[in-house]
Biotite code that builds the C-alpha atoms (Angstrom):
import biotite.structure as struc

atoms = struc.array([
    struc.Atom([126.203, 27.913, 202.522], chain_id="A", res_id=1, res_name="MET", atom_name="CA", element="C"),
    struc.Atom([128.619, 24.928, 202.285], chain_id="A", res_id=2, res_name="PRO", atom_name="CA", element="C"),
    struc.Atom([131.546, 27.326, 201.722], chain_id="A", res_id=3, res_name="GLN", atom_name="CA", element="C"),
    struc.Atom([130.628, 29.309, 204.814], chain_id="A", res_id=4, res_name="GLN", atom_name="CA", element="C"),
    struc.Atom([130.424, 26.091, 206.847], chain_id="A", res_id=5, res_name="ARG", atom_name="CA", element="C"),
    struc.Atom([133.844, 24.985, 205.577], chain_id="A", res_id=6, res_name="GLN", atom_name="CA", element="C"),
    struc.Atom([135.263, 28.395, 206.448], chain_id="A", res_id=7, res_name="ARG", atom_name="CA", element="C"),
    struc.Atom([133.856, 28.150, 209.986], chain_id="A", res_id=8, res_name="LEU", atom_name="CA", element="C"),
    struc.Atom([135.289, 24.660, 210.397], chain_id="A", res_id=9, res_name="ILE", atom_name="CA", element="C"),
    struc.Atom([138.686, 25.886, 209.161], chain_id="A", res_id=10, res_name="ALA", atom_name="CA", element="C"),
    struc.Atom([138.598, 28.804, 211.613], chain_id="A", res_id=11, res_name="ILE", atom_name="CA", element="C"),
    struc.Atom([137.612, 26.494, 214.479], chain_id="A", res_id=12, res_name="ALA", atom_name="CA", element="C"),
    struc.Atom([140.506, 24.143, 213.643], chain_id="A", res_id=13, res_name="LEU", atom_name="CA", element="C"),
    struc.Atom([142.946, 27.050, 213.437], chain_id="A", res_id=14, res_name="LEU", atom_name="CA", element="C"),
    struc.Atom([141.817, 28.363, 216.835], chain_id="A", res_id=15, res_name="VAL", atom_name="CA", element="C"),
    struc.Atom([142.086, 24.861, 218.338], chain_id="A", res_id=16, res_name="ALA", atom_name="CA", element="C"),
    struc.Atom([145.596, 24.396, 216.923], chain_id="A", res_id=17, res_name="CYS", atom_name="CA", element="C"),
    struc.Atom([146.702, 27.826, 218.116], chain_id="A", res_id=18, res_name="ASN", atom_name="CA", element="C"),
    struc.Atom([145.276, 27.263, 221.599], chain_id="A", res_id=19, res_name="SER", atom_name="CA", element="C"),
    struc.Atom([147.098, 23.892, 221.763], chain_id="A", res_id=20, res_name="ARG", atom_name="CA", element="C"),
    struc.Atom([150.340, 25.650, 220.747], chain_id="A", res_id=21, res_name="ASP", atom_name="CA", element="C"),
    struc.Atom([149.822, 28.294, 223.442], chain_id="A", res_id=22, res_name="VAL", atom_name="CA", element="C"),
    struc.Atom([149.022, 25.581, 225.993], chain_id="A", res_id=23, res_name="GLU", atom_name="CA", element="C"),
    struc.Atom([152.236, 23.693, 225.150], chain_id="A", res_id=24, res_name="LEU", atom_name="CA", element="C"),
    struc.Atom([154.309, 26.892, 225.273], chain_id="A", res_id=25, res_name="ALA", atom_name="CA", element="C"),
    struc.Atom([152.901, 27.666, 228.725], chain_id="A", res_id=26, res_name="GLU", atom_name="CA", element="C"),
    struc.Atom([153.609, 24.093, 229.810], chain_id="A", res_id=27, res_name="PHE", atom_name="CA", element="C"),
    struc.Atom([157.190, 24.340, 228.518], chain_id="A", res_id=28, res_name="ALA", atom_name="CA", element="C"),
    struc.Atom([157.807, 27.473, 230.569], chain_id="A", res_id=29, res_name="THR", atom_name="CA", element="C"),
    struc.Atom([156.091, 26.188, 233.711], chain_id="A", res_id=30, res_name="ARG", atom_name="CA", element="C"),
    struc.Atom([157.733, 22.750, 233.571], chain_id="A", res_id=31, res_name="SER", atom_name="CA", element="C"),
    struc.Atom([161.169, 24.354, 233.174], chain_id="A", res_id=32, res_name="GLU", atom_name="CA", element="C"),
    struc.Atom([160.500, 26.299, 236.382], chain_id="A", res_id=33, res_name="GLU", atom_name="CA", element="C"),
    struc.Atom([159.262, 23.172, 238.181], chain_id="A", res_id=34, res_name="VAL", atom_name="CA", element="C"),
    struc.Atom([162.382, 21.238, 237.197], chain_id="A", res_id=35, res_name="LEU", atom_name="CA", element="C"),
    struc.Atom([164.488, 23.908, 238.943], chain_id="A", res_id=36, res_name="GLU", atom_name="CA", element="C"),
    struc.Atom([162.727, 23.394, 242.301], chain_id="A", res_id=37, res_name="VAL", atom_name="CA", element="C"),
    struc.Atom([165.336, 21.858, 244.668], chain_id="A", res_id=38, res_name="PRO", atom_name="CA", element="C"),
    struc.Atom([163.050, 18.987, 245.731], chain_id="A", res_id=39, res_name="GLU", atom_name="CA", element="C"),
    struc.Atom([162.372, 18.131, 242.083], chain_id="A", res_id=40, res_name="VAL", atom_name="CA", element="C"),
    struc.Atom([166.112, 18.282, 241.388], chain_id="A", res_id=41, res_name="GLN", atom_name="CA", element="C"),
    struc.Atom([166.535, 15.709, 244.172], chain_id="A", res_id=42, res_name="ASP", atom_name="CA", element="C"),
    struc.Atom([164.189, 13.438, 242.194], chain_id="A", res_id=43, res_name="ALA", atom_name="CA", element="C"),
    struc.Atom([166.127, 14.073, 238.983], chain_id="A", res_id=44, res_name="VAL", atom_name="CA", element="C"),
    struc.Atom([169.426, 13.202, 240.660], chain_id="A", res_id=45, res_name="LEU", atom_name="CA", element="C"),
    struc.Atom([168.086, 10.174, 242.571], chain_id="A", res_id=46, res_name="LEU", atom_name="CA", element="C"),
    struc.Atom([170.152, 7.028, 242.085], chain_id="A", res_id=47, res_name="ARG", atom_name="CA", element="C"),
    struc.Atom([169.523, 3.517, 243.330], chain_id="A", res_id=48, res_name="ASP", atom_name="CA", element="C"),
    struc.Atom([172.990, 2.480, 244.452], chain_id="A", res_id=49, res_name="LEU", atom_name="CA", element="C"),
    struc.Atom([171.778, -1.068, 245.044], chain_id="A", res_id=50, res_name="GLY", atom_name="CA", element="C"),
    struc.Atom([171.459, -1.442, 241.265], chain_id="A", res_id=51, res_name="ASP", atom_name="CA", element="C"),
    struc.Atom([175.246, -1.140, 241.094], chain_id="A", res_id=52, res_name="PHE", atom_name="CA", element="C"),
    struc.Atom([175.954, -3.367, 244.093], chain_id="A", res_id=53, res_name="GLY", atom_name="CA", element="C"),
    struc.Atom([176.952, -0.324, 246.140], chain_id="A", res_id=54, res_name="LEU", atom_name="CA", element="C"),
    struc.Atom([174.167, -0.612, 248.700], chain_id="A", res_id=55, res_name="ASP", atom_name="CA", element="C"),
    struc.Atom([172.030, -3.308, 250.259], chain_id="A", res_id=56, res_name="ASP", atom_name="CA", element="C"),
    struc.Atom([168.882, -1.344, 249.436], chain_id="A", res_id=57, res_name="GLY", atom_name="CA", element="C"),
    struc.Atom([168.282, 0.097, 252.898], chain_id="A", res_id=58, res_name="ALA", atom_name="CA", element="C"),
    struc.Atom([169.985, 3.408, 252.105], chain_id="A", res_id=59, res_name="SER", atom_name="CA", element="C"),
    struc.Atom([168.192, 3.538, 248.749], chain_id="A", res_id=60, res_name="ASP", atom_name="CA", element="C"),
    struc.Atom([164.860, 3.192, 250.557], chain_id="A", res_id=61, res_name="ALA", atom_name="CA", element="C"),
    struc.Atom([165.782, 6.023, 252.939], chain_id="A", res_id=62, res_name="VAL", atom_name="CA", element="C"),
    struc.Atom([166.821, 8.298, 250.043], chain_id="A", res_id=63, res_name="ARG", atom_name="CA", element="C"),
    struc.Atom([163.624, 7.460, 248.131], chain_id="A", res_id=64, res_name="LEU", atom_name="CA", element="C"),
    struc.Atom([161.472, 8.254, 251.186], chain_id="A", res_id=65, res_name="ALA", atom_name="CA", element="C"),
    struc.Atom([163.329, 11.548, 251.709], chain_id="A", res_id=66, res_name="ARG", atom_name="CA", element="C"),
    struc.Atom([162.746, 12.554, 248.064], chain_id="A", res_id=67, res_name="VAL", atom_name="CA", element="C"),
    struc.Atom([159.054, 11.621, 248.296], chain_id="A", res_id=68, res_name="ARG", atom_name="CA", element="C"),
    struc.Atom([158.663, 13.633, 251.510], chain_id="A", res_id=69, res_name="ASP", atom_name="CA", element="C"),
    struc.Atom([160.407, 16.605, 249.917], chain_id="A", res_id=70, res_name="GLY", atom_name="CA", element="C"),
    struc.Atom([158.131, 16.531, 246.869], chain_id="A", res_id=71, res_name="LEU", atom_name="CA", element="C"),
    struc.Atom([155.051, 16.293, 249.095], chain_id="A", res_id=72, res_name="ALA", atom_name="CA", element="C"),
    struc.Atom([156.198, 19.451, 250.896], chain_id="A", res_id=73, res_name="ALA", atom_name="CA", element="C"),
    struc.Atom([156.521, 21.524, 247.687], chain_id="A", res_id=74, res_name="VAL", atom_name="CA", element="C"),
    struc.Atom([154.010, 24.369, 247.335], chain_id="A", res_id=75, res_name="ASP", atom_name="CA", element="C"),
    struc.Atom([152.572, 23.113, 244.045], chain_id="A", res_id=76, res_name="TRP", atom_name="CA", element="C"),
    struc.Atom([150.041, 25.972, 244.044], chain_id="A", res_id=77, res_name="ALA", atom_name="CA", element="C"),
    struc.Atom([152.976, 28.238, 243.152], chain_id="A", res_id=78, res_name="ALA", atom_name="CA", element="C"),
    struc.Atom([152.957, 26.561, 239.709], chain_id="A", res_id=79, res_name="TYR", atom_name="CA", element="C"),
    struc.Atom([149.302, 26.833, 238.666], chain_id="A", res_id=80, res_name="PRO", atom_name="CA", element="C"),
    struc.Atom([148.447, 24.707, 235.676], chain_id="A", res_id=81, res_name="CYS", atom_name="CA", element="C"),
    struc.Atom([144.660, 24.450, 235.783], chain_id="A", res_id=82, res_name="GLY", atom_name="CA", element="C"),
    struc.Atom([145.084, 20.712, 235.398], chain_id="A", res_id=83, res_name="CYS", atom_name="CA", element="C"),
    struc.Atom([143.490, 17.737, 237.105], chain_id="A", res_id=84, res_name="ALA", atom_name="CA", element="C"),
    struc.Atom([146.741, 16.476, 238.627], chain_id="A", res_id=85, res_name="ALA", atom_name="CA", element="C"),
    struc.Atom([150.527, 16.852, 238.635], chain_id="A", res_id=86, res_name="VAL", atom_name="CA", element="C"),
    struc.Atom([153.076, 14.135, 239.245], chain_id="A", res_id=87, res_name="ALA", atom_name="CA", element="C"),
    struc.Atom([156.806, 13.491, 239.348], chain_id="A", res_id=88, res_name="VAL", atom_name="CA", element="C"),
    struc.Atom([158.193, 10.116, 238.337], chain_id="A", res_id=89, res_name="ALA", atom_name="CA", element="C"),
    struc.Atom([161.779, 8.900, 238.558], chain_id="A", res_id=90, res_name="ASP", atom_name="CA", element="C"),
    struc.Atom([163.937, 7.164, 235.951], chain_id="A", res_id=91, res_name="PHE", atom_name="CA", element="C"),
    struc.Atom([162.323, 3.819, 236.762], chain_id="A", res_id=92, res_name="LYS", atom_name="CA", element="C"),
    struc.Atom([158.809, 5.161, 236.220], chain_id="A", res_id=93, res_name="GLY", atom_name="CA", element="C"),
    struc.Atom([158.029, 5.153, 239.942], chain_id="A", res_id=94, res_name="ARG", atom_name="CA", element="C"),
    struc.Atom([155.618, 7.897, 240.958], chain_id="A", res_id=95, res_name="ILE", atom_name="CA", element="C"),
    struc.Atom([157.442, 9.877, 243.625], chain_id="A", res_id=96, res_name="LEU", atom_name="CA", element="C"),
    struc.Atom([154.671, 12.447, 244.017], chain_id="A", res_id=97, res_name="TYR", atom_name="CA", element="C"),
    struc.Atom([151.153, 12.748, 242.662], chain_id="A", res_id=98, res_name="SER", atom_name="CA", element="C"),
    struc.Atom([148.613, 15.381, 243.622], chain_id="A", res_id=99, res_name="SER", atom_name="CA", element="C"),
    struc.Atom([145.757, 12.929, 243.016], chain_id="A", res_id=100, res_name="ASP", atom_name="CA", element="C"),
    struc.Atom([147.324, 9.945, 244.800], chain_id="A", res_id=101, res_name="GLY", atom_name="CA", element="C"),
    struc.Atom([148.161, 8.008, 241.612], chain_id="A", res_id=102, res_name="SER", atom_name="CA", element="C"),
    struc.Atom([150.656, 5.249, 242.255], chain_id="A", res_id=103, res_name="ARG", atom_name="CA", element="C"),
    struc.Atom([151.484, 4.241, 238.670], chain_id="A", res_id=104, res_name="GLU", atom_name="CA", element="C"),
    struc.Atom([152.750, 6.104, 235.637], chain_id="A", res_id=105, res_name="LEU", atom_name="CA", element="C"),
    struc.Atom([150.220, 5.869, 232.764], chain_id="A", res_id=106, res_name="PRO", atom_name="CA", element="C"),
    struc.Atom([151.498, 3.326, 230.231], chain_id="A", res_id=107, res_name="ARG", atom_name="CA", element="C"),
    struc.Atom([151.060, 5.876, 227.453], chain_id="A", res_id=108, res_name="ALA", atom_name="CA", element="C"),
    struc.Atom([153.865, 7.944, 229.033], chain_id="A", res_id=109, res_name="LEU", atom_name="CA", element="C"),
    struc.Atom([156.424, 5.146, 229.377], chain_id="A", res_id=110, res_name="GLU", atom_name="CA", element="C"),
    struc.Atom([157.908, 5.863, 225.909], chain_id="A", res_id=111, res_name="PRO", atom_name="CA", element="C"),
    struc.Atom([158.586, 9.472, 227.022], chain_id="A", res_id=112, res_name="ALA", atom_name="CA", element="C"),
    struc.Atom([161.871, 8.366, 228.611], chain_id="A", res_id=113, res_name="TYR", atom_name="CA", element="C"),
    struc.Atom([163.177, 7.336, 225.169], chain_id="A", res_id=114, res_name="ASP", atom_name="CA", element="C"),
    struc.Atom([161.577, 10.150, 223.164], chain_id="A", res_id=115, res_name="ALA", atom_name="CA", element="C"),
    struc.Atom([163.930, 12.529, 221.364], chain_id="A", res_id=116, res_name="PRO", atom_name="CA", element="C"),
    struc.Atom([161.893, 15.546, 222.521], chain_id="A", res_id=117, res_name="ASP", atom_name="CA", element="C"),
    struc.Atom([161.813, 16.800, 226.088], chain_id="A", res_id=118, res_name="ASP", atom_name="CA", element="C"),
    struc.Atom([158.062, 17.508, 225.935], chain_id="A", res_id=119, res_name="ILE", atom_name="CA", element="C"),
    struc.Atom([155.684, 14.646, 225.210], chain_id="A", res_id=120, res_name="VAL", atom_name="CA", element="C"),
    struc.Atom([151.891, 14.582, 225.073], chain_id="A", res_id=121, res_name="THR", atom_name="CA", element="C"),
    struc.Atom([149.589, 11.581, 225.163], chain_id="A", res_id=122, res_name="ALA", atom_name="CA", element="C"),
    struc.Atom([145.842, 11.050, 225.095], chain_id="A", res_id=123, res_name="GLN", atom_name="CA", element="C"),
    struc.Atom([145.119, 8.719, 228.024], chain_id="A", res_id=124, res_name="LEU", atom_name="CA", element="C"),
    struc.Atom([141.424, 8.257, 227.355], chain_id="A", res_id=125, res_name="ASP", atom_name="CA", element="C"),
    struc.Atom([138.536, 10.123, 225.757], chain_id="A", res_id=126, res_name="ALA", atom_name="CA", element="C"),
    struc.Atom([138.721, 12.889, 228.367], chain_id="A", res_id=127, res_name="VAL", atom_name="CA", element="C"),
    struc.Atom([142.203, 12.975, 229.924], chain_id="A", res_id=128, res_name="VAL", atom_name="CA", element="C"),
    struc.Atom([145.321, 14.214, 228.167], chain_id="A", res_id=129, res_name="ARG", atom_name="CA", element="C"),
    struc.Atom([148.821, 14.098, 229.637], chain_id="A", res_id=130, res_name="ALA", atom_name="CA", element="C"),
    struc.Atom([151.746, 16.366, 229.001], chain_id="A", res_id=131, res_name="ARG", atom_name="CA", element="C"),
    struc.Atom([155.146, 15.407, 230.333], chain_id="A", res_id=132, res_name="ALA", atom_name="CA", element="C"),
    struc.Atom([158.535, 17.086, 230.556], chain_id="A", res_id=133, res_name="ARG", atom_name="CA", element="C"),
    struc.Atom([161.569, 14.827, 230.546], chain_id="A", res_id=134, res_name="VAL", atom_name="CA", element="C"),
    struc.Atom([164.396, 15.877, 232.846], chain_id="A", res_id=135, res_name="ALA", atom_name="CA", element="C"),
    struc.Atom([167.750, 14.744, 231.486], chain_id="A", res_id=136, res_name="ARG", atom_name="CA", element="C"),
    struc.Atom([171.219, 14.514, 232.986], chain_id="A", res_id=137, res_name="VAL", atom_name="CA", element="C"),
    struc.Atom([173.999, 14.038, 230.472], chain_id="A", res_id=138, res_name="GLY", atom_name="CA", element="C"),
    struc.Atom([171.415, 13.307, 227.793], chain_id="A", res_id=139, res_name="GLY", atom_name="CA", element="C"),
    struc.Atom([169.876, 10.482, 229.850], chain_id="A", res_id=140, res_name="GLN", atom_name="CA", element="C"),
    struc.Atom([166.240, 10.707, 230.987], chain_id="A", res_id=141, res_name="ALA", atom_name="CA", element="C"),
    struc.Atom([166.189, 10.817, 234.791], chain_id="A", res_id=142, res_name="ARG", atom_name="CA", element="C"),
    struc.Atom([162.673, 11.980, 235.701], chain_id="A", res_id=143, res_name="ALA", atom_name="CA", element="C"),
    struc.Atom([159.311, 13.135, 234.359], chain_id="A", res_id=144, res_name="LEU", atom_name="CA", element="C"),
    struc.Atom([157.144, 16.046, 235.412], chain_id="A", res_id=145, res_name="TYR", atom_name="CA", element="C"),
    struc.Atom([153.571, 15.239, 234.367], chain_id="A", res_id=146, res_name="VAL", atom_name="CA", element="C"),
    struc.Atom([150.355, 17.239, 234.167], chain_id="A", res_id=147, res_name="GLU", atom_name="CA", element="C"),
    struc.Atom([147.007, 15.567, 233.530], chain_id="A", res_id=148, res_name="LEU", atom_name="CA", element="C"),
    struc.Atom([144.438, 17.747, 231.774], chain_id="A", res_id=149, res_name="VAL", atom_name="CA", element="C"),
    struc.Atom([140.719, 17.132, 231.358], chain_id="A", res_id=150, res_name="ARG", atom_name="CA", element="C"),
])
C-alpha cells in the first residue's frame, strides 16, 4: 500500500509540473501577442523626458495619460487568460492599466525588471500567483505585462 501511495503522489506531482509547464507556454505565447498590440507598444516606448531635463513634466503627463487611455481602450477579451486580472506597468513600475483597478505593482514583481529571463512568476500570497512578461528595448526592461491567477 505505501508503494501505491508513493506512486500516486509521484503521478500527481508530474501532472502538476506538466500543467504548470503548459500554463507557462500558453502565457509565453499570449504575452508575446499582447506585447505586439500598438497601445501596449506605446507603453513599452514611453519615456519621461523630464527625467533628462528635456521637459517640464507637463508633456510627460499628457503622454502618460494618452498611453493610459489607449490601454484602457484595448479589447483585452481578445487575449483570454482565465486569470483574475491583467495589468501593464511601465519602466518605473507605474501601473498604466489594470483590469481590477490595482494602482500599485506587487512588490514581489519589482525584481522582474532586473531578471535575466523575460518571463517571471511569483507567489503573491497563499492563493494568488503572478506571471509577468518583461518587454525590453535594446536589452533594457521597459514594461511588464502581468497576469494574476487564483
